[in-house]
Backbone as CSV, one residue per row, in Angstrom:
resi,resn,N_x,N_y,N_z,CA_x,CA_y,CA_z,C_x,C_y,C_z
1,MET,-2.709,13.152,11.759,-3.693,12.982,10.842,-4.816,12.067,11.277
2,THR,-6.202,12.541,11.081,-7.372,12.058,11.297,-7.729,10.737,10.602
3,ALA,-8.477,9.917,10.908,-8.991,9.010,10.316,-9.690,9.286,8.954
4,GLY,-10.583,10.232,8.960,-11.329,10.728,7.844,-10.174,11.378,6.909
5,SER,-9.048,12.216,7.237,-8.021,12.651,6.298,-7.369,11.531,5.868
6,THR,-7.093,10.546,6.791,-6.617,9.377,6.003,-7.018,8.663,4.936
7,ALA,-8.528,8.629,5.075,-9.438,7.856,4.093,-9.055,8.613,2.697
8,ALA,-9.295,10.233,3.112,-9.197,11.110,1.775,-7.930,11.001,1.146
9,ALA,-6.796,10.846,1.954,-5.523,10.631,1.557,-5.515,9.682,0.657
10,ALA,-6.131,8.548,1.309,-5.969,7.246,0.156,-7.155,7.318,-0.891
11,GLY,-7.526,8.420,-1.160,-8.452,8.407,-2.073,-10.014,8.103,-1.903
12,GLY,-10.377,7.913,-0.440,-11.664,7.756,-0.366,-12.231,8.992,0.383
13,PRO,-13.502,8.743,0.748,-14.277,9.828,1.276,-13.765,10.128,2.614
14,ALA,-13.742,11.677,3.107,-13.688,11.538,4.471,-14.682,11.004,5.517
15,GLU,-14.236,11.035,6.836,-15.623,10.603,7.763,-16.531,11.491,7.563
16,GLY,-17.647,10.725,7.532,-19.175,11.503,7.631,-19.770,11.816,6.118
17,GLU,-18.644,11.558,5.377,-19.140,11.556,3.771,-19.645,10.732,3.384
18,GLY,-20.264,9.754,4.107,-21.126,8.573,3.924,-20.274,7.297,3.192
19,ARG,-19.354,7.191,3.677,-18.563,5.652,2.650,-19.336,4.572,3.122
20,GLY,-19.512,3.829,2.034,-20.576,2.653,2.162,-19.939,1.396,2.757
21,HIS,-20.613,0.748,3.086,-19.961,-0.734,3.584,-20.335,-1.416,2.588
22,GLY,-20.153,-1.425,1.048,-20.568,-2.587,0.366,-19.182,-3.426,0.154
23,GLY,-19.303,-4.352,-0.920,-18.568,-5.443,-1.012,-18.828,-6.500,-0.479
24,GLY,-17.837,-7.709,-0.058,-18.236,-8.829,0.819,-18.300,-9.017,2.051
25,GLY,-19.219,-8.225,2.705,-19.365,-8.460,4.113,-19.809,-7.488,4.872
26,ALA,-19.709,-7.334,6.092,-19.760,-6.302,7.137,-18.577,-5.338,7.125
27,GLY,-18.755,-4.308,7.230,-17.754,-3.518,7.504,-16.667,-2.999,6.600
28,GLY,-17.573,-2.924,5.225,-16.416,-3.006,4.103,-15.951,-4.170,3.541
29,GLY,-16.132,-5.293,3.695,-16.328,-6.648,3.091,-14.556,-6.855,2.724
30,ASP,-13.816,-7.099,3.989,-12.352,-6.999,3.951,-11.893,-8.819,3.882
31,GLY,-12.883,-9.478,3.416,-12.320,-11.039,2.981,-13.027,-11.769,4.276
32,ALA,-12.892,-13.039,4.195,-13.348,-13.963,4.995,-12.397,-14.097,6.333
33,GLY,-11.188,-13.632,6.271,-10.532,-13.424,7.632,-10.669,-12.374,8.310
34,PHE,-11.326,-11.385,7.605,-11.161,-9.994,8.369,-12.875,-9.729,8.466
35,ARG,-13.632,-10.316,9.016,-15.098,-10.099,9.033,-15.635,-9.233,10.170
36,ALA,-14.457,-9.072,11.138,-15.154,-8.208,12.300,-15.574,-6.851,11.751
37,GLY,-16.792,-6.605,12.387,-17.353,-5.291,11.907,-16.955,-4.196,12.751
38,ARG,-17.492,-3.020,12.267,-16.758,-1.381,12.911,-17.490,-1.525,14.286
39,ALA,-18.398,-1.854,14.418,-19.442,-1.725,15.700,-18.780,-2.317,16.849
40,GLY,-18.529,-3.825,16.790,-17.970,-4.361,17.749,-16.373,-4.492,17.754
41,GLY,-15.880,-3.342,16.958,-14.365,-3.863,16.802,-13.401,-4.658,16.421
42,VAL,-12.132,-4.700,16.392,-11.328,-5.643,15.685,-10.309,-6.116,17.000
43,GLY,-10.231,-7.469,16.388,-9.465,-8.224,17.547,-8.053,-8.483,17.270
44,ALA,-7.155,-9.146,18.087,-5.793,-8.935,17.718,-5.446,-9.543,16.465
45,PRO,-6.208,-10.998,16.139,-5.848,-11.058,14.783,-5.885,-10.303,13.760
46,TRP,-7.001,-9.617,13.684,-7.157,-8.561,12.630,-5.976,-7.504,12.588
47,VAL,-5.850,-7.071,13.931,-4.587,-6.174,13.871,-3.119,-6.798,13.644
48,ALA,-3.082,-8.277,13.897,-1.686,-8.830,13.749,-1.678,-9.128,12.140
49,ALA,-2.796,-9.344,11.362,-2.854,-9.390,9.956,-2.729,-8.125,9.319
50,LEU,-3.062,-7.174,9.813,-2.833,-5.534,9.321,-1.321,-5.604,9.483
51,SER,-0.932,-5.744,10.389,0.531,-5.427,10.812,1.570,-6.172,10.033
52,LEU,1.258,-7.432,9.904,2.392,-8.329,8.553,2.108,-7.750,7.346
53,ALA,0.787,-7.210,6.850,0.867,-6.762,5.685,1.583,-5.586,5.550
54,ASN,1.377,-4.571,6.391,2.041,-3.273,6.463,3.411,-3.674,6.326
55,LEU,3.964,-4.517,7.208,5.562,-4.751,7.336,5.876,-5.299,5.940
56,GLY,5.079,-6.127,5.141,5.738,-6.461,3.888,5.596,-5.494,3.130
57,VAL,4.864,-4.540,3.128,4.806,-3.352,2.104,5.983,-2.700,2.409
58,TRP,6.076,-2.279,3.738,7.559,-1.641,3.862,8.791,-2.181,3.723
59,VAL,9.039,-3.362,3.604,10.043,-4.257,3.309,10.329,-4.049,1.705
60,GLY,9.183,-4.176,1.011,9.299,-4.013,-0.452,9.940,-2.570,-0.693
61,TRP,9.723,-1.749,-0.016,9.982,-0.289,-0.404,11.450,-0.112,0.055
62,PHE,11.626,-0.162,1.675,12.951,-0.070,1.854,14.035,-0.857,1.954
63,GLY,13.772,-1.953,1.603,15.092,-2.983,1.078,15.512,-2.378,-0.205
64,PRO,14.767,-2.513,-1.339,15.646,-1.685,-2.454,15.928,-0.503,-2.201
65,LEU,15.130,0.650,-1.565,15.720,1.748,-1.358,17.078,1.921,-0.711
66,GLN,17.332,1.175,0.415,18.549,1.374,1.288,19.530,0.529,0.842
67,LEU,19.600,-0.524,-0.138,20.402,-1.265,-0.621,20.404,-1.426,-2.286
68,LEU,19.500,-1.691,-2.639,19.473,-2.302,-4.006,19.613,-1.305,-5.055
69,LEU,18.869,-0.340,-4.972,18.982,0.662,-5.985,20.140,1.416,-6.311
70,ALA,20.936,1.669,-4.950,22.278,2.218,-5.152,23.236,1.247,-5.581
71,ARG,23.376,0.130,-5.122,24.104,-0.730,-5.849,24.126,-1.030,-7.225
72,GLN,22.731,-1.280,-7.894,22.624,-1.195,-9.422,23.049,0.112,-9.944
73,ALA,22.790,1.534,-9.452,23.292,2.572,-9.837,24.504,2.526,-10.136
74,GLU,25.541,2.153,-9.067,26.480,1.978,-9.163,27.335,1.148,-10.232
75,LEU,26.513,0.134,-10.204,27.381,-1.089,-11.431,26.611,-0.797,-12.612
76,LEU,25.654,0.046,-13.108,25.293,0.372,-14.104,25.771,1.763,-14.839
77,ALA,25.876,2.550,-14.012,26.540,3.975,-14.386,27.336,4.226,-13.415
78,PRO,28.810,3.666,-13.509,29.534,4.275,-12.230,30.098,5.520,-12.247
79,ASP,30.068,6.248,-13.683,30.531,7.541,-13.710,29.355,8.380,-13.271
80,SER,28.119,7.963,-13.028,27.101,9.069,-12.886,26.049,8.384,-11.962
81,LYS,26.755,7.688,-11.118,25.814,6.702,-10.098,24.874,7.888,-9.337
82,ALA,25.443,8.974,-8.619,24.326,9.633,-8.122,23.327,10.157,-8.936
83,SER,23.361,10.670,-10.202,22.606,10.778,-11.290,21.339,9.883,-11.212
84,ALA,22.185,8.747,-11.749,21.037,7.545,-12.186,20.391,7.147,-10.820
85,LEU,20.793,7.127,-9.883,19.991,6.844,-8.498,18.910,7.998,-8.322
86,ALA,19.231,9.001,-8.360,18.254,10.485,-8.649,17.271,10.302,-9.638
87,LEU,17.455,9.823,-10.585,16.677,9.734,-11.756,15.544,8.457,-11.414
88,VAL,16.183,7.556,-11.119,15.080,6.068,-10.365,14.253,6.530,-9.523
89,THR,15.062,7.315,-8.367,14.369,7.179,-7.254,12.917,8.609,-7.389
90,GLY,13.628,9.486,-8.306,12.653,10.613,-8.402,11.495,10.209,-9.256
91,ILE,11.653,9.268,-10.417,10.758,8.982,-11.222,9.594,7.874,-10.449
92,GLY,10.380,6.989,-9.705,9.469,6.378,-8.762,8.402,7.095,-7.563
93,ALA,9.062,8.157,-7.183,8.503,8.960,-6.298,7.003,9.643,-7.041
94,ALA,7.329,10.033,-8.029,6.444,10.777,-8.857,5.082,9.610,-8.952
95,VAL,5.880,8.342,-9.259,4.698,7.264,-9.673,3.893,7.146,-8.308
96,SER,4.422,6.978,-7.193,3.830,6.859,-5.965,2.867,7.855,-5.483
97,MET,3.093,9.266,-5.986,2.430,10.274,-5.532,1.259,9.987,-6.107
98,VAL,1.130,9.566,-7.619,-0.166,9.579,-8.262,-0.791,8.138,-7.997
99,ALA,0.223,7.097,-8.021,-0.482,6.093,-7.612,-1.327,5.728,-6.362
100,ASN,-1.015,6.341,-5.338,-1.600,5.901,-3.775,-3.026,6.588,-3.730
101,PRO,-3.212,7.907,-4.140,-4.808,8.367,-4.104,-5.794,7.729,-5.252
102,VAL,-4.880,7.369,-6.259,-5.786,6.623,-7.473,-6.125,5.350,-7.023
103,PHE,-5.288,4.552,-6.546,-5.744,3.161,-6.032,-6.692,3.180,-4.770
104,GLY,-6.422,3.963,-3.868,-7.274,4.518,-3.098,-8.652,4.567,-3.394
105,ALA,-8.812,5.380,-4.491,-10.295,5.928,-4.768,-10.697,4.555,-5.376
106,LEU,-10.016,3.810,-6.554,-10.202,2.403,-7.094,-10.859,1.404,-6.006
107,SER,-9.971,1.116,-4.798,-10.687,0.390,-4.025,-11.795,0.870,-2.998
108,ASP,-12.106,2.027,-3.120,-13.394,2.598,-2.407,-14.889,1.959,-3.398
109,ARG,-14.334,1.965,-4.427,-15.439,1.658,-5.840,-15.359,0.323,-6.100
110,THR,-14.867,-0.578,-5.542,-14.704,-2.023,-5.876,-15.656,-2.875,-5.280
111,THR,-16.318,-3.542,-6.168,-17.387,-4.556,-5.551,-17.335,-5.936,-5.830
112,ALA,-15.909,-6.321,-5.635,-15.475,-7.801,-5.902,-16.141,-8.540,-4.627
113,ALA,-16.431,-10.061,-4.938,-16.750,-10.892,-4.063,-15.810,-10.817,-2.410
114,ALA,-14.765,-10.612,-2.907,-13.789,-10.790,-1.914,-13.758,-9.440,-1.190
115,GLY,-14.410,-8.568,-1.518,-14.691,-7.232,-0.822,-13.750,-6.107,-1.465
116,ARG,-13.911,-5.044,-1.069,-13.382,-3.606,-1.512,-11.681,-3.584,-1.556
117,ARG,-11.210,-4.176,-0.228,-9.874,-3.930,-0.140,-9.053,-4.994,-0.645
118,ILE,-9.187,-6.176,-0.298,-8.368,-7.578,-0.506,-7.942,-7.799,-1.924
119,PRO,-8.652,-7.412,-3.040,-8.364,-7.774,-4.133,-7.306,-6.667,-4.491
120,TRP,-7.180,-5.376,-4.138,-6.104,-4.606,-4.319,-5.015,-4.870,-3.189
121,VAL,-4.830,-5.411,-2.320,-3.861,-5.942,-1.707,-3.293,-7.114,-2.272
122,ILE,-3.963,-8.207,-2.409,-3.260,-9.131,-3.048,-2.504,-8.687,-4.622
123,GLY,-3.609,-8.053,-5.638,-2.959,-7.731,-6.841,-1.860,-6.610,-6.281
124,GLY,-1.694,-5.849,-5.527,-0.769,-4.977,-5.393,0.555,-5.580,-4.852
125,VAL,0.359,-6.482,-4.007,1.509,-7.255,-3.478,2.005,-7.983,-4.960
126,ALA,1.269,-8.634,-5.699,1.698,-9.539,-6.840,2.625,-8.327,-7.884
127,ALA,2.140,-7.246,-7.939,2.509,-6.459,-8.909,3.804,-5.958,-8.075
128,GLY,4.016,-5.673,-7.014,5.163,-5.515,-6.230,6.371,-6.291,-6.379
129,ALA,5.824,-7.778,-6.172,6.543,-8.535,-6.399,7.237,-8.742,-7.462
130,ALA,6.550,-8.975,-8.715,7.124,-8.703,-10.209,7.916,-7.700,-10.210
131,GLY,7.764,-6.473,-9.676,8.607,-5.276,-10.011,10.172,-5.652,-9.325
132,LEU,10.131,-6.248,-7.955,11.203,-6.559,-7.443,11.847,-7.592,-8.358
133,LEU,11.277,-8.803,-8.589,12.215,-9.462,-9.561,12.557,-8.959,-10.739
134,ALA,11.701,-8.076,-11.201,12.379,-7.351,-12.701,13.630,-6.471,-12.354
135,LEU,13.657,-5.913,-11.125,14.722,-5.240,-10.398,16.217,-6.194,-10.448
136,THR,15.961,-7.534,-10.258,17.112,-8.431,-9.916,17.625,-8.924,-11.333
137,ARG,16.579,-8.536,-12.726,17.373,-8.825,-13.965,17.685,-7.486,-14.625
138,ALA,17.705,-6.401,-13.851,18.001,-5.016,-14.640,19.174,-4.891,-15.287
139,GLY,19.107,-4.684,-16.417,20.647,-4.682,-16.839,20.894,-3.040,-17.201
140,SER,20.038,-2.275,-17.137,20.315,-0.804,-17.693,19.584,0.184,-16.722
141,ILE,19.839,1.365,-16.444,19.094,2.373,-15.468,17.939,2.416,-15.947
142,ALA,17.476,2.234,-17.309,15.998,2.238,-17.739,14.956,1.076,-17.080
143,ALA,16.028,-0.134,-17.331,15.149,-1.194,-16.697,14.986,-1.105,-15.126
144,VAL,16.040,-0.557,-14.450,15.795,-0.456,-13.168,14.539,0.642,-12.823
145,THR,14.757,1.478,-13.496,13.563,2.803,-13.395,12.229,2.019,-13.978
146,ALA,12.142,1.273,-14.676,10.867,0.401,-14.920,10.411,-0.551,-13.780
147,GLY,11.419,-1.267,-13.429,11.033,-2.214,-12.151,10.663,-1.429,-10.838
148,TRP,11.578,-0.293,-10.804,11.103,0.417,-9.772,9.721,1.142,-9.710
149,CYS,9.361,1.657,-10.595,8.048,1.994,-11.119,6.997,1.119,-10.677
150,LEU,7.158,-0.137,-11.225,6.245,-1.256,-11.005,6.359,-1.804,-9.687
151,VAL,7.286,-1.448,-8.787,7.016,-1.831,-7.496,6.240,-0.829,-6.758
152,GLN,6.559,0.643,-7.091,6.059,1.790,-6.777,4.397,1.464,-6.943
153,LEU,4.101,1.408,-8.174,2.787,0.934,-8.488,1.539,-0.230,-7.578
154,GLY,2.470,-1.326,-7.577,2.190,-2.301,-6.832,1.600,-2.135,-5.420
155,LEU,3.017,-1.609,-4.706,2.737,-1.577,-3.324,2.071,-0.362,-2.738
156,ASN,1.834,0.616,-3.789,0.805,1.733,-3.379,-0.476,1.125,-3.506
157,ALA,-0.635,0.396,-4.378,-2.070,-0.147,-4.422,-2.460,-0.934,-3.264
158,ALA,-1.538,-1.811,-2.710,-1.693,-2.757,-1.316,-2.080,-1.538,-0.174
159,PHE,-1.187,-0.617,-0.250,-0.857,0.292,0.591,-2.290,1.017,1.024
160,ALA,-2.265,1.541,-0.210,-3.843,2.413,-0.155,-4.922,1.858,0.569
161,ALA,-5.174,0.415,0.077,-6.089,-0.378,0.422,-5.925,-0.827,1.777
162,LEU,-4.716,-0.949,2.693,-4.630,-1.267,3.740,-4.761,-0.239,4.819
163,THR,-4.262,1.133,4.196,-4.602,2.169,5.021,-6.116,2.480,4.985
164,ALA,-6.825,2.363,3.919,-8.376,2.505,4.178,-9.327,1.583,4.646
165,ALA,-8.496,0.399,4.776,-9.110,-0.698,5.760,-9.483,-0.295,7.196
166,VAL,-8.621,0.529,7.790,-8.756,1.032,9.216,-9.995,1.677,9.332
167,PRO,-10.263,3.018,8.590,-11.483,3.507,9.125,-12.667,2.611,8.434
168,ASP,-12.539,1.980,7.272,-13.640,1.035,7.219,-14.217,0.067,8.456
169,ARG,-13.191,-0.536,8.803,-13.323,-1.739,10.131,-12.950,-1.365,11.404
170,VAL,-12.404,-0.410,11.928,-12.116,-0.237,13.230,-12.855,1.028,13.763
171,PRO,-13.370,0.750,15.092,-14.326,1.977,15.329,-13.632,2.896,15.923
172,PRO,-13.901,4.107,15.936,-13.069,5.461,16.467,-12.287,5.311,17.805
173,ARG,-12.919,4.476,18.824,-12.399,4.249,20.119,-11.196,3.377,20.250
174,GLN,-10.990,2.427,18.929,-10.060,1.729,18.817,-9.064,1.868,17.912
175,ARG,-8.936,2.885,17.312,-8.046,3.393,16.208,-6.729,3.596,16.549
176,GLY,-6.598,4.115,17.606,-5.153,4.462,18.419,-4.353,3.154,18.565
177,SER,-4.973,2.354,19.234,-4.525,1.048,19.531,-4.385,0.160,18.217
178,SER,-5.359,0.099,17.263,-5.331,-0.643,16.069,-3.843,0.068,15.448
179,ALA,-3.666,1.356,15.160,-2.651,2.106,14.431,-1.347,1.689,15.320
180,ALA,-1.409,1.805,16.654,0.029,1.556,17.337,0.277,-0.131,17.007
181,GLY,-0.442,-0.885,17.119,-0.340,-2.546,17.329,0.089,-2.856,15.729
182,SER,-0.387,-2.154,14.854,0.083,-2.244,13.289,1.240,-1.504,13.014
183,ALA,1.741,-0.857,13.743,3.080,0.034,13.803,3.223,0.794,12.186
184,SER,1.892,1.299,12.050,1.645,2.363,10.814,0.757,3.600,11.413
185,PRO,1.099,4.713,10.941,0.319,6.008,11.111,-0.967,5.931,10.327
186,ARG,-2.131,6.030,11.529,-3.603,5.980,10.831,-3.917,7.620,11.008
């Protein structure tokens, strides 16, 4: 996937379509700690921050998928645990499929003082954490489904903004090493 198609997949314009650099600073306005511009490249601290943010999102997705959701289905619907798990993960996948491009497009159009991406990362992580907390208290398959959908909404908002930050901030010559350093496809 090219950087332009990554941006388009995240809801933003593809490379060459005139993605502006509005928001709170140089290169897309990713907040005070992320001011390195596209022309000069990004340094190891930026790649490390991106790596940690991506790791947090992936843990929020795969921890529940690998362990929690199946266990809750088994406890809450022992006679139909496979169907219950399929329902929860299927609805969650549908929410994810819609949420990522929508939040990518919204982050492209954000003009907050903190920049275009940071508000979506922070808000998305907060919503994802709220969904994970809701999952810990879920007493029915409906509550598990609602909690998982909130996780999907929140973490997809954060992930779309993180993904779009790369073409915003990283010059083409550095995108391969940036993607390798952050352990995510770009």
